[in-house]
C-alpha positions in Angstrom: 71.3 -15.7 -29.8 70.8 -17.1 -33.2 73.2 -19.8 -32.7 71.1 -20.8 -29.2 67.6 -20.7 -30.8 69.0 -23.2 -33.7 70.2 -26.1 -31.7 66.9 -25.8 -29.7 65.1 -25.9 -32.4 67.2 -29.0 -33.3 67.0 -30.7 -30.7 63.1 -30.1 -30.4 63.2 -32.3 -34.3 64.8 -34.9 -32.7 62.3 -35.1 -29.7 59.6 -35.0 -32.2 60.8 -37.1 -34.8 61.9 -39.7 -31.5 58.4 -39.6 -30.4 56.9 -39.7 -33.9 58.6 -43.1 -34.3 57.7 -44.2 -30.1 54.0 -43.4 -31.5 54.0 -45.5 -34.9 55.2 -48.7 -33.2 52.2 -47.9 -30.4 50.1 -47.4 -33.0 51.2 -50.6 -35.0 50.9 -52.4 -32.0 47.4 -51.1 -31.1 45.7 -51.4 -34.2 47.5 -55.4 -34.6 46.1 -55.7 -31.0 42.7 -54.5 -32.8 42.6 -57.1 -35.8 43.4 -60.2 -33.4 41.4 -59.1 -31.1 38.5 -58.6 -33.9 39.8 -61.7 -36.1 39.5 -64.2 -32.6 35.6 -62.3 -32.2 34.9 -63.5 -35.9 36.6 -67.1 -35.6 34.7 -67.5 -32.6 31.2 -66.4 -34.1 31.1 -68.7 -36.9 32.3 -71.8 -34.7 29.2 -70.7 -32.8 27.4 -70.2 -36.2 29.0 -74.0 -37.4 27.5 -75.4 -34.3 24.3 -73.9 -33.6 23.2 -72.5 -37.3 25.8 -74.6 -39.5 23.0 -73.6 -42.4 24.3 -70.0 -42.0 27.8 -70.8 -41.1 28.1 -73.4 -44.7 26.8 -70.3 -46.4 29.1 -67.5 -45.8 31.8 -70.1 -46.5 30.6 -70.7 -50.1 29.9 -66.2 -50.0 32.2 -64.8 -52.0 35.5 -63.2 -50.6 34.2 -59.3 -51.1 31.4 -60.3 -48.9 33.4 -62.2 -45.7 35.7 -59.3 -46.1 32.6 -56.5 -46.2 31.9 -58.8 -42.9 34.7 -58.0 -41.5 34.8 -54.4 -41.9 30.8 -53.8 -41.5 31.0 -53.3 -37.5 33.7 -50.4 -37.9 31.7 -48.6 -41.3 28.7 -48.4 -38.5 30.3 -47.1 -35.8 32.0 -44.9 -38.6 28.0 -43.9 -39.4 27.4 -43.5 -35.8 29.6 -40.9 -35.3 29.0 -38.8 -38.7 24.8 -39.1 -37.1 26.4 -37.6 -33.4 27.3 -34.4 -35.2 23.8 -34.0 -37.1 25.9 -34.6 -40.3 22.7 -36.1 -42.1 20.5 -33.4 -40.4 19.2 -31.9 -44.3 16.9 -29.8 -43.2 17.2 -26.4 -43.6 17.2 -24.1 -40.8 14.8 -21.4 -41.2 15.9 -18.1 -39.6 13.2 -16.3 -37.6 12.9 -12.4 -37.5 11.8 -11.4 -33.6 9.4 -9.2 -33.1 10.8 -6.2 -30.8 7.7 -5.8 -29.0 7.0 -10.2 -27.9 8.7 -11.6 -25.5 8.3 -15.5 -25.2 8.4 -16.9 -22.0 9.6 -19.6 -20.2 8.2 -22.2 -17.1 10.3 -19.9 -14.8 9.5 -16.4 -16.9 5.9 -17.7 -16.1 5.7 -18.5 -11.9 7.1 -15.1 -11.6 4.0 -13.1 -13.8 -0.1 -12.9 -13.4 -3.0 -12.2 -15.7 -5.6 -10.1 -15.9 -8.1 -8.6 -18.1 -8.7 -4.5 -18.0 -11.7 -3.8 -16.6 -13.8 -0.7 -15.7 -13.3 0.7 -11.5 -14.5 3.5 -9.3 -11.6 5.1 -9.7 -9.8 7.6 -6.9 -7.8 10.4 -8.3 -5.1 11.6 -5.2 -4.1 15.0 -6.1 -0.3 15.9 -4.7 0.4 19.2 -3.5 3.4 21.1 -1.2 2.5 22.7 1.4 3.7 23.7 4.6 2.8 23.6 8.3 1.5 26.6 9.8 -0.2 27.6 13.5 -4.2 26.6 14.3 -5.1 31.1 13.7 -8.2 30.1 16.3 -5.6 29.3 18.5 -2.7 31.9 18.1 -3.3 35.7 19.4 -0.5 38.6 18.8 -0.1 41.0 21.6 0.4 44.6 21.7 0.4 47.3 24.0 -2.4 48.9 25.1 -0.7 52.1 25.7 2.0 54.5 24.4 5.0 53.5 26.5 8.3 52.4 27.4 9.2 49.4 28.1 10.4 48.7 32.3 10.5 45.0 32.7 9.7 41.8 30.9 9.0 39.0 32.0 8.0 36.3 29.6 10.3 34.8 26.7 10.0 32.8 23.5 9.3 29.1 24.0 7.6 29.8 27.9 4.4 29.1 28.2 2.0 30.9 29.3 -1.5 30.8 31.0 -4.1 33.2 29.9 -4.1 36.1 32.1 0.1 35.8 33.0 1.9 38.7 32.7 4.1 39.6 30.6 5.8 42.4 30.0 5.4 46.2 32.0 5.3 48.8 30.3 5.3 52.7 31.8 3.2 55.5 30.2 2.1 59.0 30.7 -0.4 58.3 28.7 -2.0 56.5 31.2 -1.0 58.5 33.5 -3.2 61.1 31.9 -6.3 58.6 31.4 -6.4 58.0 35.6 -5.8 61.8 36.3 -8.8 62.2 33.7 -11.1 59.5 35.4 -9.9 60.8 39.1 -10.9 64.5 38.0 -14.1 62.6 36.7 -15.2 61.2 39.9 -15.2 64.2 41.2 -17.1 65.6 39.0 -19.7 63.4 38.5 -20.1 63.5 43.1 -20.4 67.4 43.2 -23.1 66.9 40.5 -25.1 64.6 42.4 -25.0 66.7 45.2 -25.2 69.6 43.7 -28.4 67.9 42.3 -30.0 66.2 45.6 -29.6 70.0 47.2 -31.8 71.1 44.3 -34.2 69.3 44.8 -34.9 69.9 48.3 -34.5 73.1 47.7 -37.6 72.9 45.1 -39.3 71.1 46.9 -39.6 74.0 49.7 -39.9 76.5 47.2 -36.6 78.4 47.1 -35.9 77.5 43.4 -37.6 76.9 40.3 -38.4 73.7 38.7 -35.7 75.2 35.5 -33.0 75.5 38.2 -33.3 72.0 39.5 -33.5 70.5 36.2 -30.7 72.3 34.9 -28.7 70.5 38.0 -29.7 67.1 37.1 -28.6 67.8 33.5 -24.6 68.6 35.1 -25.4 65.7 37.3 -26.1 62.8 34.2 -23.7 64.6 32.2 -21.3 64.2 34.6 -21.8 60.8 34.7 -21.6 59.7 31.7 -18.0 61.4 31.6 -16.8 59.5 34.5 -18.4 55.9 32.6 -16.5 57.1 29.5 -13.1 57.8 31.8 -13.3 54.2 33.1 -13.9 52.8 29.8 -10.9 54.7 28.6 -9.3 52.5 31.4 -10.7 49.4 30.6 -9.3 50.0 27.3 -5.7 50.6 28.4 -5.6 47.7 29.9 -7.0 48.0 33.5 -9.6 45.7 35.1 -12.4 46.5 37.1 -11.1 45.6 40.0 -8.1 47.5 39.4 -9.8 50.1 38.3 -12.1 50.7 42.1 -9.2 50.8 43.5 -8.0 53.5 42.0 -11.2 55.2 42.5 -11.3 54.2 46.7 -7.3 55.3 47.1 -6.4 58.3 44.2 -3.6 56.7 44.0 -2.2 56.6 40.3 -0.2 53.9 38.9 1.9 54.8 35.7 2.8 50.6 35.0 0.5 49.1 31.8 0.5 45.5 31.8 0.7 43.1 28.8 -1.5 40.4 29.6 -1.6 36.5 27.6 -4.8 36.5 26.2 -4.9 33.0 25.2 -3.3 29.6 27.3 -0.1 28.2 24.3 3.5 28.9 24.4 5.5 32.3 23.4 6.9 31.7 19.8 7.6 35.5 19.2 8.7 38.1 20.7 9.9 41.8 19.6 10.7 44.1 22.1 14.1 44.8 24.5 13.9 46.5 28.0 13.7 50.2 27.3 11.6 50.4 24.2 9.5 52.9 23.5 6.1 50.5 22.2 2.5 51.8 20.6 -1.1 50.3 20.4 0.1 49.5 16.5 2.6 47.4 17.8 2.5 43.6 18.0 4.9 42.9 21.2 4.4 39.3 21.8 2.8 35.7 19.3 1.5 33.6 21.6 0.2 30.5 20.1 -1.5 26.7 21.5 0.7 24.3 19.5 -1.3 21.2 20.7 -3.4 22.0 17.2 -2.1 22.9 14.1 -2.7 24.2 10.3 -1.4 22.1 7.3 -1.7 24.4 4.9 -1.4 23.7 0.4 -2.7 25.5 -2.5 -3.5 24.2 -5.5 -3.7 24.6 -8.9 -7.5 26.4 -10.1 -7.3 24.0 -12.9 -7.6 20.6 -9.9 -9.4 23.1 -8.1 -12.8 21.7 -9.1 -11.6 18.2 -7.7 -10.9 18.7 -4.1 -13.8 20.0 -1.2 -14.4 19.9 2.4 -14.0 16.8 4.2 -12.4 14.8 1.7 -9.9 12.5 2.8 -6.0 13.3 2.7 -3.0 12.1 3.9 -0.1 14.0 4.8 3.0 13.1 4.9 5.8 15.5 6.8 9.5 15.1 5.3 11.2 16.1 8.5 9.3 13.1 10.6 11.0 10.4 8.3 8.3 10.9 5.8 5.3 10.0 8.8 2.1 10.1 7.1 -1.2 11.5 9.4 -4.8 10.7 8.1 -7.2 13.5 8.4 -10.0 15.7 6.5 -9.7 18.7 3.9 -11.7 21.7 6.2 -11.3 24.1 4.1 -11.2 25.1 0.4 -10.5 29.0 -0.3 -13.5 30.8 -1.7 -10.9 32.2 -4.4 -8.6 31.7 -6.0 -4.9 34.0 -5.7 -4.9 36.3 -9.1 -0.6 36.1 -8.8 -0.7 32.7 -8.1 -3.8 31.0 -10.3 -4.1 28.5 -6.6 -6.8 27.9 -4.2 -5.6 27.2 -0.6 -6.5 24.1 0.8 -6.3 23.5 4.5 -6.4 20.3 7.6 -6.2 20.2 10.8 -3.0 18.6 12.5 -3.5 17.2 16.2 0.0 17.9 18.0 -0.7 16.5 20.9 3.2 14.7 21.4 4.0 18.8 20.1 6.4 16.9 17.6 5.2 18.9 14.3 6.7 22.3 14.3 5.5 25.6 12.7 7.2 26.1 8.8 7.8 22.7 8.5 7.7 21.5 4.4 4.7 19.1 3.5 3.0 17.0 1.8 -0.8 16.5 1.4 -2.2 13.2 -1.0 -6.1 14.2 -1.2 -8.5 12.0 -3.0 -10.7 12.6 -5.1 -13.7 11.8 -5.5 -14.8 8.1 -7.0 -14.9 8.1 -10.9 -15.6 4.8 -13.0 -12.9 4.1 -15.6 -11.3 2.0 -17.5 -8.2 0.6 -15.2 -4.6 -1.2 -15.2 -2.9 -1.6 -11.8 0.2 0.6 -11.4 2.3 -2.9 -11.4 1.3 -3.7 -15.4 2.7 0.0 -16.4 6.7 0.1 -17.7 8.1 3.5 -18.7 9.8 3.1 -22.4 11.0 5.7 -24.5 9.6 8.0 -22.1 6.4 6.5 -23.2 3.9 4.3 -21.6 3.5 0.3 -22.1 1.4 -2.7 -20.9 2.2 -6.2 -21.9 -1.3 -7.6 -23.7 -0.8 -12.1 -23.6 -1.7 -13.7 -26.9 -1.5 -17.0 -25.7 0.6 -19.1 -22.9 4.1 -18.6 -23.6 3.6 -15.1 -26.2 3.2 -11.7 -24.6 3.4 -8.3 -26.5 4.2 -4.8 -25.3 2.5 -1.9 -26.8 2.3 1.1 -26.2 -0.8 3.1 -24.0 -1.5 6.2 -22.8 -2.7 6.4 -19.4 -3.8 9.2 -16.5 -2.4 10.1 -13.4 -2.0 7.5 -10.7 -4.4 7.4 -7.6 -4.6 4.6 -5.3 -2.6 2.2 -7.3 -4.3 1.8 -10.6 -4.0 4.5 -13.4 -6.7 5.6 -16.1 -7.0 4.4 -19.3 -6.8 7.1 -22.3 -6.0 5.0 -25.2 -4.3 1.7 -25.9 -6.5 -0.6 -24.6 -9.8 -1.9 -24.2 -12.0 -3.2 -22.0 -12.0 -7.4 -21.6 -8.2 -7.3 -22.5 -5.9 -9.8 -20.7 -2.2 -8.1 -19.6 -0.1 -9.3 -17.7 -0.5 -7.4 -13.7 2.0 -8.7 -12.5 6.0 -9.0 -13.7 6.3 -6.2 -16.4 9.3 -5.4 -15.3 11.1 -9.4 -15.1 8.7 -9.4 -19.2 10.3 -6.2 -20.2 13.8 -7.8 -19.3 13.4 -10.8 -20.6 12.3 -9.2 -24.0 15.8 -6.7 -23.9 17.9 -10.3 -23.3 16.1 -12.0 -26.5 16.8 -9.3 -28.5 20.0 -9.3 -27.8 20.1 -12.8 -28.3 21.5 -13.2 -25.2 
């Protein structure tokens, strides 16, 4: 292997020597051609001067030999000086290395086109308070329907999601309690009729002077008492869910019905059912929940520290994430007058129309509530950048220079942020393009 390497090196040396000799020959020939060409130019030049400017040619012929040789080398000297000057060899001015201020950015023409300037000024500031919440039923159109009597569920006629009208029968309950009330009603009716008949006979007998006045008054009092018991029994049946036509039919026919109907009290949709067939229910139980979903509530809880900013009638923008962040405009319909002692919050409510039924109760929502306008020193949101966990803006120092300064700002509202400290009224800042300025500042710092 070593022997092969030695052979290769030897061949390379031979090639180097051979091509070096060839290069020397070509170089000598090129130099000879250049010198001959230059001598021919000098001869032609001397001939031209001898013909047209003989005095100049005579002075040249009389000049010393070194002067004539100097004129021969003068073009090469000029060429050499031109090359040195091209590479700034003669530039002896000292280079002053400036230290870049990390907060200063120098803009060029391209960057200038992406920047818009403006002045810090006072304006009407509307703070947008963001509050998370939920969509809920409109309690003005919500009814929780229970049983009127204690009994057992014999039939269920409605299921969740079913639309109902006011007066529709949702379920039937068989109740011995209702039976007893109807029986008491019939007894009170009979007793009232007998008492009326007795009072009428007493009036006739009194006119015939058969009985005394005291006896007449006693029987009239008994008739009045019987009528009162009859009305009370009638009212008891009304409370237990029977309508007046049904009570009148019971009074005429005397046929007792032990079935009580659970009736829808409002039109809407059944959103909840809490009974099964055969279940024993009581008046305190909520069996069905019926709601009109064409109108809903959006409810949020506002911290008590921000409650003073909210008043009834203020504009609200409702955002529902489940509907691809769809926004709905409205107003504050209600602000609670008390603070929840556990959460230290105040409930705020707005009404949400839902004619198409796309919004579902229970959906999460976000309220953007506009506060009352306040006059404050403002800067646009587009002028603010976040750097090192602080807010900054770029103030304009001259046509090409901007300086980044730290500022203290309040929360955003309608595209503006109020100034707490850092800038003064009338200062010129970059209101658009702050992001590009910050990018250029970092690039200049890195030397890119």
